[in-house]
Steps between C-alpha positions, in 0.01 A plus 500: 500500500532860397846587379699789636598803289776410258758763586828312517654770718272442799617297801451125465179361643531161662278241659777450753594859589292806426732786411234733363513846651868487584741691280844542642719796414863402452599839640286531812401136558170634626172339389267715294141455391293301746743508792318244712347225282235284660647202681438163342373221724525226238743232610641320193446127474538211256151586377646815344733315264477231233783248484530334158695184418623519140553170315608641161650218289695335781263202456670442163186332369476248784138500615574308819770753592261791444244331723764471773569871459131571556501287813818673617344844453207399720728342759722809505206730568492685168180688425519438127686299240594633159512296181652612173261348247618430147287297259636599159878555522522617139275793592754604764836425336568582138592214266865416532536635854749278687262460798197390296577128498591498870189686612280272291599211729367695801146559374200346677167435331166644614405194703830507687462870575147435626638234730771727638271800551234290670767360732611851596143612567430188708799583719372852565741681269402791282608448141696764311531419131758651270386417144778548249296498178141531383395135523623493859310821578179361351540196722532728804186692404311172475623402848440840660296342780810311618772755424521799731737719301677519165827673431630667189867399490744783440620307194145536362471864606435638150300204366179677398307173468576403859428853618152479347440163666617641832222758477251213497638342814239522782735444793822650629735628229878500547756667275865403514695827487855368522711679241226758434514876543240700688381662176448158338305372797277806523424484129399134526282567805319778317448271201361220715253691715381841605503380862799276556537528877429129548788386276810351663837618367757226558855634517807281470655334200642164398874546533613184676615582758429874510786717626411728790630802309250430224189476718404870499245443777438874535307480174220326691407826669516689170269257321261495796483880519443542128242226452327438831522130414569216741872422485675166498861388527622181330834407650758331276809523721700184571312224682780459757534870585275577794516871423180461298310499831629853557416592142141389558488724807643795305247440220215491751610829654512648150140399437499140372232261623546212253816292535619230267777241522580202278423163659665165429492166674868513594689829516833507319423206273600595146194539278320773307464826697649348816749779575261698721253225592448384858317202651180494705686523832652829390152627415410446862804709596382775268178516699693493828709799389190695407351425842816639660479810279138561593579455868773766468272743315218477754185704455672822403281706737723792597265599784516162673784376721551135585597376844875510439480849350314621809769355728768676295302825499466491880879515535487862388596791720229618738419856592640588845538807717839662439474660846275467801155647437230609741128454446380782276833556325479562129676246279759655267756356263763604755356296789426189292735236363492152342673201661499122455353364824577167662137471611192685388233577757181553304475627146694795377333559164591866511712708268653843552237662281220352711639621836681829451279781629294273725532467880600209716226369730753372756857532619742313275859411588787565261539200266151371576284396204218732398187286496183580311315572824769748613389765251193712549 
């Protein structure tokens, strides 16, 4: 994918809504530039988005629980499942860190990770791996045939060793940009590749649960415009607040096409990272809400009217004779008027500009509709 020019002042480009060519003046509210952009006939569908179930460390080191999460992701209709892979905790946490001992109890060995990843693949899920240190990243590189994407966690944003390993990754690359400025992100993209249009930038950050005032969803459009990258939104709002369905819709309209939500076996059960995690049934609802959104958006073809729009359009005023006219009379703005008719006999389809100056081919009573065949 070829990236767009990196001027951060240009209008946001989006896979959902194409705003290119429209620049609105706050004074005149008149469009400038390309006044009539080409109509899009692409109707959005579930094929346009990727829905990711994030497991994080909610498994708490319980392999059987993680396997149930994988099965739940498949049952809920997720496209992909994300695993945070940690093999050497001491390479992630510094010695003496209060979380080091706790996280060490949540580490799986290579054989267990193989088992989990193979289960996900067998259930038709794409695997997104989030390696937290070098040993974990090497494992992912060795399993590249099974893992569809790797993500550089925002916590590891400036880890040069992981950045270099990310360059080697042959599949989809994801960068977590929560808590990162636009300048930081652009600098990293330039360091990773000269053509980074196929990288996914995953917005959202782990603040459980995230306050609405802290979301800053408008940044999605800014990052998309500056980078040309595919955008993602990882929701971390409260699991029992259905507003996140609306937030997904807002994120889509701002350009996101990857959507992530934490998944647990039972929503609301106290465990690691549970505050924003939902169960598999809620994942099905996420899909249902996207289907409703896509139905509302339609094809976006501004030249095409659907059946209901045509019915509404046909309620418009029709062109009628403002006075009785004889055959041969010239139509003028003075002897024409517009009225809503109880019944239309034939098609009107005429406007003042099409008729004025032309002659009537028959006698027309006052108040009678001017039909297409009445004009010479």
